[in-house]
N, C-alpha and C positions, 0 to 999 in steps of 0.2 A: 428518515432512513434507519431503520434497526435491523441489523444481521443478523440471520439467526440462522444460525446452521450449527447448531450444538456439536460434540459439546463446547468447540475451542473458535468456531467459524473459521474455521480450513479452507481453505479459496480452489472449489475444487472444479472440476468441467462444467460441473451442471449450474454450481451456485455461480459462478464466473458468468457462466454465459444469463441469466435469470438476471444478474445484476447489470447486466450490457443492455437489459433489454431495458427492464425498468426504468435506468435512465436516460437512454431514448427517449420512453412515454413524459415523462418528466420534461426533457428537454424540450420537448414540443405544445408542453401545455404552456400555451403563452400567463395561465393564471399563476403558472411558478415559477419563483425567481429566486429561491436559495434554496439549499439541502445541508442540510444537519446530517449525517453520515454517526451514526454509535452505532452499537452491540446492545444483543436486549442478552447478553452475558455474563452474567458480573462476573468481574477481572481476568475480561481478556476482549480486546476490541478484534483484537483478528491473528492470530497464528502463522497465516501464510500459506503461503499456497501448500494443500494436498501433497505431502508428500507420497502417498496412495498411490496419485496422479500418477508420477515419474519412476515408479521403480516396475520391472518385472510384464511391461505394456509391448505394444507394438512402436517401429520408429512412427506410422501413421498415425497416433494417439500422443504423443508426444507433441507429434506438430499439431492434431487438434488442440491440445490442449495451450500450449504457446501462443496459439491463436488467441486462443477466448484471454489470453495476462494483455499481450497486446492490446486486444479490442477493449478492455478491462479501463488498461491505462489513459490509453489514447482520448476515452469518453471522458474520463473521470477528472484527468488532468484540464484534456482540450474544454471542458465544460466552457460553457455563455451565461449557468447561473452561481452565484455564491455559493462560495460549496465552506462549511467548516467539520475541520474533523471534531467530536465530541471523545475523546477516548477514557474511556472508561476502566480502564485493566492495561496488560502488557499487549507490547505492538514490536511481535518481531519478522522480517523479513518482509513479505509479502501486505505483511498488516503497514508496518510501518510507512514500506511504497504507498497504500491506498490513504494512508492520513495525513503525507507529505506534498500527495496529488492537490490535496486541499489549500483552500484561499490560506485557511488561518489555524490554527491546531491548539484545541487547549482539553488541558491533560488532568487528571486526578492528582489529586495533589499523595501520594502513598507509595512513599522508596522504592518499595514492594513492587512498585509497579517499571514496566520497563519495557524501552524503543529502540529498533537499532535495524541493519539490515547484518544481521546477523546467516550470511548463506556461507562466508571462510568453513565454518564451524562444522559447517557440514557437509567439508569438504565438496562442495559447489561454487561459481564462480557469481555474482551479484551483474546484471549484463550492462553492456554500455547508457542505455536508457534510464534504469536503476538509477545507479553511477550520475549520472547526469543533473536527476532528481534532485539528489540528495545534494550535491554539490552547489545546485543555483537557489537550496538557501542554507546553508549554512560552508560555504565556500571551497576551495579545493583540500585543502591542508586537511582540517576536519572530516572530511568521505576519505579520503586518502588513507590517513590511515585507520580510522573505524573500518572501513572498507575489507582492510589489508588481515585487521583485527577480528572482524568479525563480530565488530564491538555493539554492544547489548545499554544503553546510560540509562541509568534507572532517574527518574521522572526530573528530582530536583538537578540533575545532570544536563539531561535535556534540556531546558529553560537555559542552564547555564550555557549550553553551546549554541544557541538558537534554532533547536530542531523542532520544539515547538514553543508556541509565543506567549502561555500562561497558565498559567498551576491553575485550581480551586481546591478546597477541600470536595470530594466524592461529591457529595450530594446535589455539590451544587454545580454537577456539570455541565448538567445540559438549561438549567434557567438560564446560565452565566451567557452558552449558546445563541440563546434567545436575543439573549439582548445584545450580543459584539452583531448575529443577523441585522437585526434591527437598525444599526448604527449604518453596515454596509452598503442597505437596501436603501438608504439614504439619498447616494449618490445615483445622480441617473444611469439605469441600465447599459449604454449605445457606449457612454465615458469611459466605464467603467468595464464592458468587456471587448471593447481594440484597446485602452492598456494591458489589459492580458493576454491577449492575443498577441499583440505587439510582443511584451514577453515571455514569449507561451512556446514563437512559432519556432520560432529557429532550432529548439529544445522535439518537439514531436517529431517537426519536416523529420527530421534527422533517424527519425525510426520509420515515420509513411515508406520515404526513398528506401530505408534497408529493412523491409518488413521481412521479404520473404530469406532477403544471407539471416536472417536475425535467427529464422524460425530452420532453416540447414545447420547453421554455429548448435543450435541447443539440441538440435535433434543428434548431431555427430559425437557434441557431447557427454550428452546424459545415455547413450545409449553405450561408451565403452565401461567395459567389464569393471577397473577400477572405480569409475560413478556410482555403478550400478552396485556393488559389496559396498562402498563407503556408505549408500542409500540406507541399505539394506541391514549394517552393523546399528548404525542412526536410528531404523528402527525396531534393533531387539532390545535398545537400549530403553528408551520408550514405552516398551511391551515390560520390561523388568521394574520401570518403574512404580508404573500402575501395579501392579502385583500385591 
């Protein structure tokens, strides 16, 4: 699956909805056992959640948007398929979350490309299920420091900390993902799926049992004047960079 929402694969409400529907269709297709997730845009995997969806909108809109983010995570993190992230560019925030949801991560070996949950840099907070997803991959200490500082890890550092599993030359990201997929598919599906569910169930159940409270928390946080101002300042900085 190649994400295509130019220029930076921002996770907008429409994109997230389409992503979840597509994932559900693949999940129901008995002939589809694995998914390689990558980007159709060079140099960027996904820039993460669309700031426009969190700025100057109604509380109802924020609630709908956050439910769509939850849905994407639940479907990808809980997928029965083998999921491999072929990270062919930078992957901040929500883009990093998508990669962390996958079973295996292959990243282009380019120090200009970075990955991380950098929410605090925008003045917002990664929710508990973002934190849990990262902590399950790299451990509590690395996650605690990275989340507080909003760290972005250049590709070599991401490998060192275990945020990604493999670095390969950019032109070999797809072919490596295909060969890793072939290896994973040699394991009987039912045994692998039960094992994956066993490892991830506690994390997914935590969100499933707290979905409404999590949406409520997000809406009350994002509607604060201080947070809206902080997001507007960030968007203005982005605009100036583009000029």
